[in-house]
C-alpha positions in Angstrom: -38.4 -34.8 18.3 -35.2 -32.9 18.5 -35.9 -31.0 15.3 -39.5 -30.2 16.5 -38.1 -28.7 19.7 -35.7 -26.5 17.7 -38.5 -25.5 15.4 -40.7 -24.7 18.3 -38.0 -22.6 20.0 -37.6 -20.5 16.8 -41.3 -20.1 16.5 -41.7 -18.8 20.1 -38.5 -16.7 20.3 -38.0 -15.6 16.7 -37.4 -12.0 17.8 -34.5 -12.9 20.1 -33.1 -15.2 17.5 -33.3 -12.5 14.9 -31.4 -10.1 17.2 -28.8 -12.8 17.8 -28.5 -13.3 14.0 -28.1 -9.5 13.5 -25.4 -9.3 16.2 -23.4 -12.1 14.6 -24.0 -10.6 11.1 -22.6 -7.3 12.2 -19.6 -8.9 13.8 -18.9 -11.1 10.8 -19.3 -8.3 8.3 -16.8 -6.0 10.2 -14.3 -8.9 10.6 -14.7 -9.9 6.9 -14.2 -6.3 5.8 -11.2 -5.6 8.0 -9.4 -8.9 7.3 -9.8 -8.5 3.5 -8.7 -4.9 3.7 -5.7 -5.8 5.9 -4.6 -8.5 3.4 -4.9 -6.1 0.5 -3.9 -2.9 2.2 -0.1 -3.4 1.6 -0.2 -2.7 -2.1 -2.9 0.0 -1.7 -0.8 1.9 0.8 2.3 1.5 -1.3 0.5 2.7 -4.4 -0.6 5.8 -2.4 2.9 6.5 -1.1 4.3 6.1 -4.6 2.6 9.3 -5.5 5.1 11.1 -3.2 8.2 10.2 -5.2 11.0 7.7 -5.6 12.1 5.4 -2.9 15.3 4.1 -4.6 18.2 6.1 -6.0 20.7 4.5 -8.5 24.2 6.0 -8.8 27.5 5.2 -10.4 29.5 2.8 -8.3 32.5 5.1 -8.2 30.4 7.8 -6.5 29.8 7.6 -2.7 26.1 7.0 -2.1 26.0 9.1 1.0 27.9 11.9 -0.7 25.5 11.9 -3.6 22.4 11.9 -1.5 23.5 14.9 0.5 25.4 16.9 -2.2 24.1 16.1 -5.6 20.4 16.5 -4.6 21.0 20.2 -4.3 22.4 20.9 -7.7 25.1 18.4 -8.5 28.8 17.8 -8.2 31.0 16.9 -11.2 32.1 13.4 -10.4 33.2 12.3 -13.8 31.2 9.0 -13.4 28.1 8.1 -15.3 25.5 5.4 -15.9 24.6 4.2 -19.4 21.3 5.5 -20.8 21.1 2.4 -23.0 20.6 0.2 -19.9 17.7 2.0 -18.5 15.2 -0.5 -19.9 17.0 -3.3 -17.9 15.3 -2.0 -14.8 12.0 -3.5 -16.1 13.7 -6.9 -16.7 14.5 -7.8 -13.1 12.6 -10.4 -11.1 10.4 -7.7 -9.5 9.8 -5.8 -12.7 6.1 -5.5 -12.1 6.8 -3.7 -8.8 8.7 -0.9 -10.6 6.0 1.7 -10.8 8.0 4.5 -12.4 11.6 5.8 -12.9 13.4 8.7 -14.4 17.1 9.4 -15.4 18.9 12.6 -14.5 22.0 14.4 -15.6 22.9 18.0 -14.5 25.3 20.7 -15.4 25.6 24.5 -15.1 24.4 26.9 -17.8 25.0 30.6 -18.1 22.6 33.3 -19.4 23.5 36.1 -21.8 24.2 38.4 -18.8 26.7 36.0 -17.4 24.6 34.7 -14.5 24.6 30.9 -14.0 22.0 28.4 -12.9 21.8 24.6 -12.7 20.0 22.7 -15.5 18.8 19.2 -15.0 18.1 16.8 -17.9 15.5 14.2 -17.4 12.4 12.5 -18.9 9.0 14.0 -18.6 6.8 11.4 -20.1 9.2 9.5 -22.2 8.0 6.5 -24.3 10.4 3.6 -23.9 10.5 0.3 -25.7 11.8 -2.4 -23.4 14.1 -5.3 -24.1 11.2 -7.6 -23.3 9.2 -6.3 -26.3 6.9 -4.3 -24.1 6.8 -0.5 -23.8 6.0 2.1 -21.1 5.9 5.8 -20.4 8.1 7.0 -17.6 9.4 10.3 -16.2 9.1 13.0 -13.6 5.6 13.9 -14.8 4.3 10.9 -12.8 7.2 10.6 -10.5 6.9 14.1 -9.1 3.1 14.4 -8.9 3.2 17.0 -6.0 4.9 19.6 -8.2 2.6 22.4 -9.0 2.8 24.0 -12.5 2.0 27.6 -11.7 2.2 28.9 -15.4 1.9 26.9 -18.6 1.8 23.2 -18.5 4.0 20.0 -18.4 6.2 19.2 -21.3 4.6 16.4 -23.3 7.5 14.6 -25.1 5.0 12.6 -27.2 3.0 15.6 -28.4 3.3 16.6 -32.0 5.3 19.7 -32.5 7.6 19.2 -29.5 11.1 20.1 -30.6 13.1 18.9 -27.6 14.1 22.6 -26.9 11.5 23.1 -24.3 12.2 23.7 -20.5 10.4 23.9 -17.2 11.8 26.7 -14.9 11.6 26.7 -11.1 9.5 29.3 -9.5 12.3 31.1 -7.6 14.6 31.3 -10.6 11.7 32.5 -12.8 10.9 35.3 -10.3 14.6 36.3 -10.0 15.0 36.6 -13.8 11.5 37.6 -14.7 10.8 34.5 -16.8 7.3 33.5 -17.8 5.8 30.6 -19.6 6.2 31.1 -23.4 9.4 33.0 -23.1 12.5 31.9 -25.1 15.8 32.0 -23.1 19.2 31.6 -24.5 21.6 29.4 -22.4 25.2 28.3 -22.8 26.5 25.0 -21.4 30.0 23.7 -21.1 29.9 22.2 -24.6 27.1 24.0 -26.4 24.2 26.5 -26.4 20.5 26.5 -27.1 17.4 28.6 -27.2 14.9 27.1 -24.8 11.1 27.8 -24.9 9.7 27.9 -21.4 6.9 25.5 -21.3 5.9 26.0 -17.7 6.9 27.4 -14.3 7.0 24.8 -11.5 6.6 25.2 -7.7 8.3 22.1 -6.2 8.8 23.4 -2.7 12.5 22.6 -2.7 15.9 23.2 -4.4 14.2 22.4 -7.7 12.6 25.9 -7.6 16.0 27.3 -8.4 16.7 24.9 -11.3 15.8 24.5 -15.0 14.5 21.1 -16.2 14.9 20.2 -19.8 14.8 17.0 -21.9 17.6 14.5 -21.1 19.2 14.5 -24.6 19.3 18.3 -24.7 21.3 18.6 -21.4 23.5 15.7 -22.6 24.3 17.8 -25.7 25.1 20.9 -23.6 27.4 18.9 -21.3 28.8 16.5 -24.0 27.6 13.4 -22.2 25.6 11.8 -24.9 24.2 8.4 -23.8 25.1 9.0 -20.1 23.3 10.0 -16.9 24.4 10.7 -13.4 21.4 9.3 -11.5 18.2 7.3 -11.7 15.3 7.7 -9.4 13.0 4.6 -9.1 9.6 4.3 -7.5 8.9 0.7 -6.5 6.3 -1.2 -4.5 8.1 -2.8 -1.6 7.5 -5.1 1.4 8.4 -3.7 4.9 11.8 -4.8 6.0 12.3 -7.5 8.7 15.4 -9.1 10.3 16.2 -11.1 7.1 16.0 -8.0 4.9 18.2 -6.0 7.3 20.8 -8.8 7.4 20.8 -9.1 3.6 21.1 -5.3 3.1 24.4 -5.4 5.1 25.9 -8.4 3.3 23.8 -10.8 1.0 26.7 -13.2 1.0 26.1 -13.9 4.7 22.8 -15.5 3.9 22.3 -19.3 3.7 21.0 -20.6 0.3 17.5 -20.9 1.7 17.6 -17.4 3.2 19.0 -15.9 0.0 16.2 -17.4 -2.1 13.6 -16.2 0.3 15.1 -12.7 0.4 15.7 -12.5 -3.4 12.1 -13.6 -4.1 10.5 -11.1 -1.7 9.9 -7.5 -2.7 12.1 -6.0 0.1 13.6 -2.7 -0.9 17.1 -4.2 -0.4 16.2 -7.1 -2.7 15.0 -4.8 -5.5 18.1 -2.6 -5.1 20.3 -5.6 -5.4 18.6 -6.7 -8.6 18.8 -3.2 -10.1 22.5 -3.3 -9.4 22.7 -6.6 -11.3 20.9 -5.0 -14.3 22.7 -1.7 -14.5 26.5 -1.8 -15.1 28.7 -0.4 -12.3 25.8 1.0 -10.3 24.9 1.3 -6.7 21.2 1.3 -5.9 20.2 2.5 -2.4 16.8 3.1 -0.8 15.8 6.6 0.2 15.5 5.6 3.8 13.1 8.3 4.9 10.6 7.1 2.3 11.2 3.3 2.7 11.1 3.4 6.5 7.9 5.6 6.4 6.2 3.1 4.1 6.9 0.2 6.5 5.9 2.1 9.5 2.6 3.4 8.0 1.8 -0.1 6.7 2.4 -1.8 10.1 0.3 0.8 11.9 -2.5 0.4 9.4 -2.5 -3.3 9.7 -2.4 -3.1 13.5 -5.4 -0.8 13.4 -7.3 -3.3 11.3 -6.5 -6.1 13.7 -7.6 -4.0 16.7 -10.9 -3.1 15.0 -11.5 -6.8 14.2 -10.7 -7.9 17.8 -13.0 -5.2 19.3 -15.8 -6.2 16.9 -15.5 -9.8 17.9 -15.5 -9.0 21.6 -18.6 -6.8 21.1 -20.3 -9.6 19.3 -19.5 -12.1 22.1 -20.9 -9.8 24.8 -24.0 -9.2 22.8 -24.5 -12.9 22.3 -23.9 -13.6 26.0 -26.7 -11.1 27.0 -29.2 -12.3 24.4 -28.6 -16.1 25.0 -28.8 -15.5 28.8 -32.1 -13.7 28.5 -33.4 -16.5 26.3 -32.4 -19.1 28.8 -34.0 -17.2 31.7 -37.2 -16.8 29.7 -37.3 -20.5 29.1 -36.3 -21.5 32.6 -39.6 -23.2 33.2 -39.4 -25.2 30.0 -35.8 -26.3 30.8 -36.8 -27.2 34.4 -39.6 -29.4 33.0 -37.1 -31.1 30.6 -34.9 -31.9 33.6 -37.8 -33.1 35.7 -38.8 -35.7 33.1 -35.2 -37.0 32.9 -33.5 -35.0 30.2 -29.7 -34.8 30.8 -27.8 -31.6 31.0 -25.8 -32.6 27.9 -29.0 -33.0 25.8 -30.4 -29.7 27.0 -27.1 -27.9 26.4 -26.9 -29.5 22.9 -30.4 -28.2 22.2 -29.6 -24.6 23.1 -26.3 -24.6 21.3 -27.9 -26.1 18.2 -30.4 -23.2 18.2 -27.6 -20.6 18.6 -25.4 -22.2 16.0 -28.2 -22.4 13.4 -28.9 -18.7 14.1 -25.2 -18.0 13.9 -24.7 -19.7 10.6 -27.5 -17.6 9.1 -26.1 -14.4 10.5 -22.5 -15.3 9.5 -23.5 -16.0 5.9 -25.4 -12.7 5.7 -22.5 -10.9 7.4 -19.9 -12.2 5.0 -21.7 -10.7 2.0 -22.3 -7.5 3.9 -18.6 -7.4 4.8 -17.8 -7.8 1.1 -19.7 -4.6 0.5 -18.1 -2.8 3.4 -14.6 -3.7 2.1 -15.5 -2.3 -1.4 -16.7 0.9 0.2 -13.5 1.2 2.2 -11.4 0.5 -0.9 -13.1 3.0 -3.2 -13.4 5.7 -0.5 -9.8 5.5 0.7 -7.8 4.0 -2.2 -10.0 4.6 -5.2 -9.9 1.0 -6.1 -11.7 -2.3 -5.3 -10.5 -4.7 -2.5 -9.7 -8.2 -3.7 -11.7 -10.7 -1.7 -9.4 -13.6 -0.6 -11.2 -17.0 -0.6 -9.3 -18.3 2.5 -10.9 -15.5 4.5 -14.1 -17.5 4.5 -12.8 -20.4 6.7 -10.9 -17.9 8.9 -14.1 -15.8 9.5 -16.1 -19.0 10.0 -13.7 -20.2 12.7 -13.7 -16.8 14.4 -17.4 -16.5 14.5 -17.8 -20.1 15.7 -15.4 -19.3 18.6 -17.2 -16.1 19.4 -20.6 -17.7 19.3 -19.5 -20.5 21.6 -17.7 -18.1 23.9 -20.8 -15.9 24.1 -23.0 -18.9 25.0 -20.8 -20.3 27.8 -22.2 -18.0 30.6 -25.8 -19.0 29.6 -24.9 -22.7 29.4 -23.4 -22.5 32.9 -26.5 -20.9 34.2 -28.6 -23.5 32.5 -26.7 -26.3 34.2 -27.2 -24.8 37.6 -31.0 -24.7 37.2 -32.9 -26.9 39.7 -36.2 -28.3 38.4 -38.0 -28.1 41.8 -37.1 -24.4 42.3 -37.9 -23.4 38.7 -41.2 -25.2 38.6 -42.3 -23.6 41.8 -41.4 -20.2 40.4 -38.3 -19.5 42.6 
């Protein structure tokens, strides 16, 4: 009898039930898409921000980190302290090796031209092929670390291209304009401990102090400055987790952490944790986050996640209001039927159970359809914003199911209260 009544209700009010199902479907799809994107957005946002440069700088321990960040960036100071080039591969052996997206070594010195004028020259990797201690290999360098640099003339130096001699250079736009240098020119330079003829491979517009510098292969500048096997700085681009109270405490003094706190911090991709592990891998080094970049990553990520949460909440509220209106209209339309049920002895609990069963069955159909629609929405967002797919988390299914059950019940409460207040005598007499 109960099933026949439900079947009859669907047959008579299929249009309203369809609209209720569509309302729930839209709410579920938006919640599904936003929750999945929110759970996957951390890595996506970090990947996008990694295209704007390094977020960790590694320096020799004897060099003041703050002094280096504010002085060496502009062209270098002779500190007499270096890092070992042979240990560069150790960066990819730390616990968070897979979070290291890219890195590049640097060493700088002054060169003079034939007319006696001087300029800074920076030795680095462009797209260097490196064999790691783990047996793996990778390509790293400023070609992918400084993607915003614009090559106005010529092209990037390709260290792996046949015919590359290691005597090529990239010249900053300002310096090139001052000296009338163009791509393809050969310039003779003298360093503190050697000289070389450099073929200008390209003119770069970096929008900073780099426009007044020359960039050349690392080993060439090491030869000019007699620092073979050494470097003054490493820039690292790493995927990180936004800092919290634990990360800030550890950044000040890791020894102040309890064993449990230390294990949690060490095994979480905080920028301070990755810096600490890099220091363990590189002898006599100090790794420090570039705070402007690291803080921006955390702030952007938090605001993005907050936006996703707000959209999800608003979509659920909208669904609840829609369900309230539709279920209330359905109960009012069936008031005579409900009044008759009460007149023949049906209890309020039985009638409420009947109406709720109809709404829940409709809700289940709408929620299932909404989940798969949300899967599609998530992929559209992923490919449109991040150019990659969004991973669908299995545990989102029960979360969305609970949310939609709560929304459906909340939306049905006003209609159930009205149903309970119906008086058979008044309803059956048309009042």
